[in-house]
C-alpha positions in Angstrom: -14.9 12.9 -10.4 -12.0 11.3 -12.2 -9.0 14.3 -12.0 -8.2 16.1 -15.4 -5.4 15.0 -17.9 -4.0 18.6 -17.8 -3.9 17.8 -13.9 -1.8 15.1 -13.9 0.1 16.2 -16.1 0.9 19.2 -13.6 1.3 16.9 -10.7 3.9 14.8 -12.8 5.7 18.0 -13.8 5.7 19.2 -9.8 7.5 15.6 -9.1 9.8 15.9 -11.6 13.0 16.3 -9.8 12.2 13.1 -7.9 12.7 11.1 -10.9 10.8 8.6 -12.2 7.4 8.8 -11.1 4.1 8.1 -13.2 0.5 8.3 -12.5 -2.4 5.5 -12.4 -5.6 5.4 -12.8 -7.8 3.7 -10.0 -11.3 4.5 -8.2 -12.0 7.3 -10.5 -8.8 9.2 -9.5 -4.8 8.5 -9.7 -2.1 7.1 -7.5 0.8 8.7 -8.0 4.1 6.2 -8.0 8.0 6.4 -7.0 10.7 3.6 -6.2 7.7 1.3 -7.0 5.0 2.6 -4.1 1.9 5.0 -4.0 3.1 8.0 -2.3 0.2 10.6 -3.2 -3.5 10.1 -4.9 -5.1 12.8 -6.8 -9.1 13.1 -6.1 -11.4 15.5 -8.0 -8.6 17.3 -9.4 -6.6 18.1 -5.6 -3.6 16.2 -4.8 -3.0 14.6 -1.7 0.4 13.0 -0.1 1.1 9.7 1.8 1.7 10.6 5.9 2.3 8.1 8.8 3.4 8.9 12.5 6.6 10.4 11.5 5.0 12.9 8.9 2.2 13.7 10.0 2.6 16.6 12.6 4.5 18.3 9.5 1.4 18.4 8.0 -0.4 19.4 10.5 2.1 22.1 11.9 1.7 23.9 8.1 -2.4 23.7 8.3 -2.7 21.0 5.4 -6.6 19.8 4.9 -6.8 15.6 5.2 -8.4 13.8 2.4 -11.7 12.0 3.5 -12.9 8.9 1.3 -16.7 9.3 1.1 -19.0 7.5 -1.2 -22.5 6.3 -1.1 -21.8 3.6 1.6 -18.9 4.4 3.7 -17.0 7.5 5.0 -13.5 7.1 6.0 -11.5 10.1 8.0 -8.5 8.4 8.5 -7.0 8.3 5.5 -3.2 9.2 6.2 -3.0 11.0 3.2 -3.1 15.2 2.9 -3.1 17.8 0.8 0.6 19.8 0.7 0.2 23.5 1.5 -1.3 25.6 -1.5 2.6 27.2 -2.3 3.5 23.8 -3.2 1.2 23.6 -5.7 3.0 25.7 -8.1 6.5 25.1 -7.5 8.5 21.9 -7.6 11.3 23.3 -5.0 8.6 24.1 -2.8 7.0 20.8 -3.5 9.9 19.1 -3.3 10.9 18.1 1.0 6.4 17.8 0.8 6.8 15.3 -1.7 10.1 13.5 -0.2 8.3 13.3 3.4 5.4 11.6 1.7 7.9 8.9 -0.5 9.5 8.0 3.1 5.9 7.8 4.6 5.1 5.4 1.9 9.0 3.3 2.0 8.5 2.6 5.5 4.7 1.6 5.2 6.4 -1.1 2.6 8.9 -2.1 4.6 6.5 -2.6 7.5 4.5 -4.8 5.9 7.3 -7.0 4.1 8.9 -7.6 7.9 5.1 -8.5 9.2 5.2 -10.7 6.4 8.3 -12.5 6.7 7.8 -13.0 10.6 4.9 -14.9 9.5 6.3 -17.2 7.6 9.8 -17.9 9.2 10.1 -20.9 11.3 12.9 -23.4 11.8 13.4 -26.3 9.5 12.6 -29.0 11.7 9.2 -27.3 12.8 8.5 -26.6 9.1 9.6 -30.5 8.4 6.7 -31.5 11.4 4.3 -29.4 10.2 4.4 -30.6 6.9 4.4 -34.5 7.8 1.4 -33.9 10.0 -0.8 -31.8 6.7 0.5 -34.5 4.6 0.2 -38.0 7.2 -3.4 -39.4 6.4 -5.6 -39.6 10.1 -6.6 -42.8 11.3 -10.0 -42.4 10.4 -8.8 -41.9 6.6 -6.4 -44.5 6.1 -7.3 -47.7 4.6 -5.5 -51.1 5.0 -3.4 -52.4 2.2 -5.3 -54.2 -0.9 -4.7 -57.6 0.3 -5.7 -57.0 3.7 -8.8 -55.9 2.3 -10.1 -58.7 0.5 -11.4 -59.1 -2.9 -14.5 -57.4 -3.5 -16.5 -60.0 -6.0 
């Protein structure tokens, strides 16, 4: 079920102390973004914050419930998103530390993804040139003799 527009506005008010925070409709819910990363999601008028190995323990210690995605074909239980404590849902100052944990997790995930992508594309210039030459050189099977050596077709 899509999130109620008034709930989306309430969540954005909760995150207002963090600066520029936006919500985008996605998959029947909303993604909540700051600093170019999604750090929270809204599903069925509930708020869930992104976690990682560095932050998940804080959510578990506070008794937070994990978001579980379920549809007709799929049930995803290890999503990494947790509902913040109830008291954080009413006060931006109480929400702030939970939101900071989630934003930190999202920023670390983006940095890890960028590092992985950079590592996969990094090659020494000589190796890159050799690989390019191998790709552009025709194989012996596909090489054609020069036109003069082929003879004229009549």
